[in-house]
C-alpha positions as CSV (number, residue, x, y, z in Angstrom):
1,M,0.0,0.0,0.0
2,N,1.5,3.4,-1.0
3,P,1.3,6.3,1.4
4,P,-0.5,9.5,0.3
5,G,0.9,11.6,-2.4
6,G,2.2,8.7,-4.4
7,Q,5.2,8.0,-2.1
8,Q,6.4,4.4,-1.9
9,E,7.8,2.5,1.0
10,T,10.6,0.0,0.7
11,T,12.3,-2.2,3.3
12,H,15.9,-2.8,3.9
13,G,18.3,-3.7,6.7
14,S,21.5,-5.3,7.7
15,A,23.4,-6.7,10.6
16,G,20.6,-6.6,13.1
17,T,19.0,-3.3,12.3
18,A,15.5,-2.9,10.8
19,S,14.9,-0.1,8.3
20,V,11.8,1.1,6.6
21,A,12.3,3.7,3.9
22,V,9.7,6.2,2.6
23,A,10.5,7.6,-0.9
24,V,10.3,11.4,-1.1
25,P,10.3,12.5,-4.7
26,Q,12.8,15.2,-5.4
27,R,14.2,16.7,-8.7
28,L,17.9,16.7,-7.7
29,P,18.9,14.5,-4.7
30,R,21.5,16.2,-2.5
31,L,24.5,14.0,-2.1
32,A,26.4,15.5,0.9
33,S,30.1,15.2,0.7
34,G,31.7,12.5,2.7
35,W,28.9,9.9,2.8
36,P,30.9,7.3,0.7
37,L,33.5,7.3,3.4
38,R,30.9,6.8,6.0
39,F,29.4,4.0,3.9
40,L,32.7,2.2,3.8
41,L,33.1,2.7,7.6
42,L,29.6,1.3,8.2
43,A,30.2,-1.7,6.0
44,A,33.5,-2.3,7.8
45,I,31.9,-2.0,11.3
46,W,29.2,-4.5,10.5
47,G,31.6,-6.8,8.6
48,L,34.0,-6.8,11.6
49,S,31.1,-7.7,13.9
50,F,31.5,-11.3,13.1
51,L,35.2,-11.2,14.0
52,F,34.4,-9.6,17.4
53,I,31.7,-12.3,18.0
54,K,34.3,-15.0,17.2
55,I,36.7,-13.7,19.7
56,G,34.0,-13.0,22.3
57,V,32.8,-16.6,22.3
58,Q,36.3,-17.8,23.0
59,A,35.9,-16.6,26.6
60,F,32.2,-16.1,27.2
61,A,29.0,-18.1,26.6
62,P,27.1,-17.0,23.4
63,L,24.3,-15.6,25.5
64,Q,26.8,-13.5,27.4
65,V,28.2,-12.1,24.2
66,A,24.7,-11.2,23.0
67,F,23.9,-9.6,26.3
68,G,27.1,-7.6,26.4
69,R,26.6,-6.2,23.0
70,V,23.0,-5.1,23.5
71,L,23.9,-3.6,26.9
72,A,26.7,-1.6,25.3
73,G,24.6,-0.7,22.3
74,T,21.6,0.4,24.5
75,A,23.9,2.6,26.6
76,T,25.3,4.2,23.5
77,L,22.0,5.0,21.9
78,L,20.4,6.2,25.2
79,A,23.4,8.5,25.7
80,I,22.8,10.0,22.2
81,A,19.1,10.3,22.8
82,F,19.7,12.0,26.2
83,A,22.1,14.5,24.6
84,R,19.4,15.3,22.0
85,R,16.8,15.6,24.9
86,A,14.7,13.0,23.2
87,R,12.2,10.9,25.1
88,L,11.5,7.2,24.9
89,P,8.1,6.2,23.4
90,S,5.1,5.8,25.7
91,G,2.2,3.4,25.6
92,W,2.0,-0.4,26.1
93,R,1.1,-1.0,22.5
94,I,4.3,0.4,21.0
95,W,6.4,-1.2,23.7
96,G,4.8,-4.5,23.0
97,H,5.8,-4.2,19.3
98,L,9.3,-3.1,20.3
99,A,9.6,-6.2,22.5
100,V,8.6,-8.5,19.6
101,A,11.0,-6.6,17.3
102,A,13.8,-7.0,19.9
103,V,13.2,-10.8,20.0
104,L,13.4,-11.1,16.2
105,L,16.1,-8.5,15.4
106,N,18.4,-8.7,18.5
107,T,17.9,-11.3,21.2
108,V,17.5,-14.4,19.1
109,P,19.7,-13.6,16.1
110,F,22.5,-12.2,18.2
111,A,22.5,-15.4,20.3
112,L,22.2,-17.6,17.3
113,F,25.2,-16.0,15.5
114,A,27.2,-16.4,18.7
115,Y,26.3,-20.0,19.1
116,G,26.9,-20.6,15.4
117,E,30.4,-19.1,15.5
118,Q,31.4,-21.8,18.0
119,H,31.2,-24.2,15.1
120,V,31.8,-22.2,11.9
121,S,34.2,-19.4,10.9
122,S,33.4,-15.7,11.1
123,V,33.7,-15.8,7.3
124,L,30.8,-18.2,6.9
125,A,28.7,-16.2,9.5
126,G,29.1,-13.1,7.4
127,I,28.0,-14.9,4.3
128,W,25.0,-16.3,6.0
129,N,24.0,-12.8,7.1
130,A,23.8,-11.9,3.4
131,T,20.9,-14.4,3.0
132,T,18.6,-12.0,5.0
133,P,16.9,-10.6,1.9
134,L,16.0,-14.1,0.8
135,F,14.0,-14.7,4.0
136,T,12.6,-11.2,4.0
137,L,10.8,-11.5,0.7
138,P,8.2,-14.3,1.6
139,V,7.5,-12.7,5.0
140,A,7.0,-9.3,3.5
141,A,4.6,-10.7,1.0
142,L,2.5,-12.0,3.8
143,L,2.6,-8.9,6.1
144,I,2.7,-6.0,3.6
145,A,0.2,-5.7,0.7
146,A,2.6,-3.7,-1.5
147,E,5.2,-6.5,-1.4
148,R,3.5,-8.9,-3.8
149,P,5.7,-11.7,-5.2
150,T,6.6,-11.6,-8.9
151,A,8.2,-14.1,-11.2
152,S,11.6,-12.3,-11.1
153,R,11.6,-12.2,-7.3
154,A,10.7,-15.8,-7.1
155,G,13.5,-16.6,-9.5
156,G,15.9,-14.5,-7.4
157,L,14.8,-16.5,-4.4
158,L,15.6,-19.8,-6.1
159,I,19.0,-18.5,-7.3
160,G,19.8,-17.3,-3.8
161,F,19.0,-20.6,-2.1
162,G,21.0,-22.3,-4.9
163,G,23.9,-20.2,-3.6
164,V,23.2,-21.5,-0.1
165,L,23.6,-25.1,-1.3
166,V,26.9,-24.1,-2.9
167,V,28.2,-22.5,0.3
168,L,27.2,-25.6,2.3
169,G,29.0,-27.8,-0.2
170,I,26.0,-30.1,-0.7
171,W,28.0,-32.5,-2.9
172,R,30.1,-33.4,0.1
173,G,27.1,-34.4,2.2
174,L,25.6,-32.7,5.2
175,A,26.8,-33.7,8.7
176,G,28.8,-32.7,11.7
177,A,29.1,-29.8,14.0
178,G,29.8,-27.4,11.1
179,L,26.3,-28.0,9.8
180,S,24.7,-27.1,13.1
181,G,26.7,-23.9,13.1
182,D,25.6,-23.1,9.5
183,L,22.0,-23.8,10.4
184,M,22.2,-21.5,13.5
185,C,23.6,-18.7,11.4
186,M,20.9,-19.2,8.7
187,A,18.2,-19.2,11.4
188,A,19.6,-15.9,12.7
189,A,19.3,-14.5,9.1
190,A,15.8,-15.9,9.0
191,C,14.9,-14.0,12.2
192,Y,16.1,-10.8,10.5
193,G,13.9,-11.7,7.5
194,I,10.9,-12.0,9.8
195,G,11.8,-9.0,11.9
196,F,12.3,-6.4,9.2
197,P,8.8,-6.7,7.7
198,Y,7.4,-6.8,11.2
199,A,9.1,-3.6,12.2
200,R,8.0,-2.0,9.0
201,R,4.4,-3.1,9.5
202,F,4.0,-2.2,13.2
203,L,6.7,0.4,14.1
204,S,7.2,2.5,11.0
205,G,6.4,6.2,11.8
206,Q,5.5,5.5,15.4
207,A,8.3,7.6,16.8
208,D,11.7,9.1,16.0
209,P,14.0,6.4,14.5
210,L,16.7,6.9,17.1
211,I,14.1,6.5,19.9
212,L,12.6,3.3,18.3
213,A,16.1,1.8,18.0
214,A,17.0,2.7,21.6
215,G,13.7,1.3,22.9
216,Q,14.1,-1.9,20.9
217,L,17.6,-2.4,22.2
218,A,16.4,-1.7,25.8
219,C,13.8,-4.5,25.4
220,A,16.5,-6.8,24.1
221,T,18.7,-5.9,27.1
222,V,16.0,-6.8,29.5
223,Q,15.2,-10.1,27.8
224,L,18.8,-11.2,27.8
225,A,19.3,-10.0,31.3
226,V,16.7,-12.5,32.4
227,L,17.8,-15.4,30.2
228,T,21.5,-15.2,30.5
229,P,21.9,-15.9,34.3
230,L,19.3,-18.7,34.0
231,L,20.9,-20.5,31.1
232,T,24.7,-19.8,31.6
233,A,27.2,-20.0,34.4
234,A,29.2,-16.9,35.4
235,P,32.4,-16.5,33.4
236,T,35.5,-17.7,35.3
237,G,37.4,-14.6,34.3
238,L,37.3,-11.4,32.2
239,P,40.2,-11.6,29.8
240,A,40.9,-8.2,28.2
241,R,40.8,-9.1,24.5
242,P,37.3,-10.8,24.5
243,V,35.9,-8.1,26.8
244,I,37.2,-5.3,24.5
245,C,35.8,-7.1,21.5
246,V,32.3,-7.4,23.1
247,V,32.3,-3.7,24.1
248,I,33.4,-2.6,20.6
249,L,30.7,-4.9,19.2
250,G,28.1,-3.2,21.2
251,V,29.2,0.4,21.0
252,L,30.1,0.4,17.3
253,G,28.2,-2.5,15.7
254,T,25.0,-2.1,17.7
255,G,25.2,1.6,18.6
256,I,27.3,4.0,16.5
257,A,26.6,2.0,13.3
258,Y,22.9,3.0,13.6
259,V,23.9,6.7,13.7
260,L,26.1,6.3,10.7
261,N,23.4,4.4,8.7
262,Y,20.9,7.2,9.4
263,S,23.3,9.9,8.4
264,I,24.0,8.1,5.1
265,V,20.2,7.8,4.4
266,K,19.8,11.5,5.1
267,D,22.6,12.5,2.7
268,A,22.4,9.9,0.0
269,G,19.0,8.2,0.3
270,A,17.8,4.9,1.7
271,T,18.5,3.0,-1.6
272,A,22.2,3.9,-1.5
273,A,22.4,3.2,2.3
274,S,20.7,-0.2,2.0
275,T,23.4,-1.5,-0.4
276,V,25.7,-1.8,2.6
277,T,24.2,-5.3,3.0
278,Y,26.2,-6.4,-0.1
279,A,29.5,-4.9,1.1
280,I,29.4,-6.6,4.6
281,P,30.6,-10.1,3.4
282,V,33.6,-8.5,1.8
283,F,34.8,-7.1,5.1
284,S,33.8,-10.1,7.2
285,T,35.7,-12.4,4.8
286,L,38.8,-10.2,4.8
287,A,38.8,-10.0,8.6
288,G,38.3,-13.7,9.1
289,A,41.0,-14.7,6.6
290,L,43.6,-12.1,7.5
291,V,43.1,-11.6,11.2
292,L,42.0,-15.0,12.4
293,R,43.6,-17.0,9.6
294,E,40.4,-18.8,9.0
295,P,40.4,-21.2,6.0
296,L,38.5,-20.3,2.9
297,T,37.4,-22.9,0.4
298,W,36.4,-22.0,-3.2
299,N,32.7,-22.8,-2.8
300,E,32.3,-20.2,0.0
301,P,33.0,-17.0,-2.1
302,V,31.4,-18.5,-5.2
303,G,28.2,-19.4,-3.2
304,A,28.3,-15.9,-1.6
305,L,28.3,-14.3,-5.0
306,V,25.3,-16.4,-6.1
307,I,23.5,-15.5,-2.8
308,L,24.1,-11.8,-3.4
309,T,22.9,-12.1,-7.0
310,G,19.7,-13.7,-5.9
311,A,19.2,-11.1,-3.2
312,L,19.7,-8.3,-5.7
313,I,17.1,-9.8,-8.0
314,T,14.6,-10.3,-5.1
315,Q,14.9,-6.6,-4.3
316,G,14.7,-5.6,-7.9
317,R,18.1,-3.9,-7.9
318,L,19.2,-5.4,-11.2
319,H,16.4,-4.0,-13.2
320,R,14.8,-1.1,-11.3
321,R,16.3,2.3,-10.7
322,A,15.4,4.2,-7.5
323,E,13.5,7.5,-8.1
324,G,13.7,10.4,-5.8
325,R,15.1,10.8,-2.4
326,E,14.3,8.5,0.5
327,L,14.0,9.0,4.2
328,V,14.6,6.0,6.5
329,I,12.4,5.1,9.4
330,K,13.8,2.6,11.8
């Protein structure tokens, strides 16, 4: 359904953030100087997140890593909101939707990626994150009337999941701990795929994007604060490297990255900002291979390219040009 005035809504997101864009027609879009550098920085931050998770789970339980990152991310966004004298949303209805969005976009996927990276490399985790648009399409078709499936989108979906089979190395057979890690990471991407349309359907336009993000992370923090002590034992120590990585993961990957993303949308439009999804695997692969010396087999980058091609087709990016300027609503 298009909003009044012929504007059109589109959905995008990456690395655990939900975005809903509203197109605002404009003759000449203003591309503020400096946004490409911020774009690369954002892709690097979200790409490096899988490296930080990998190091974090070396010392902490996966739930503890997830809790640490949302706690640091919440503190970061609340500090920014406080500096702007912004208020958190009020009303049980919106907080109920924020709690559901937190489960789908933060609590469950953050934990699943951390559990998954106990069995697979950070390189593979970054590749599985790129499958999010493939899961988003069928869910959006159910929740949002304007997102009707087309033949090209269905074809893109098939191509994308063909890439999944290539990454898995289906010809070698499916078994072992690596498969369980792959499935956990794919389940995390599936959660994002459900969460993005949900956030668009029930939270779009309900409050300032910064406030919605802060409220969503606050809900995730409460959820994990309850679950983590019940399901995990206290860590035996606090080694500096994993602690620093979890803090960076929260402050940068779950906090500052949101501010960067919003500034890019403001200066270059949501269409340009959303393409960061396709740059993330580049940084996650480089970080895993160069920093952690993780092995990389031929089928992983080849499968990743097939997945990204399918995702591009499902979002219409290979045959549709964006018109006008877009304003993001998270």
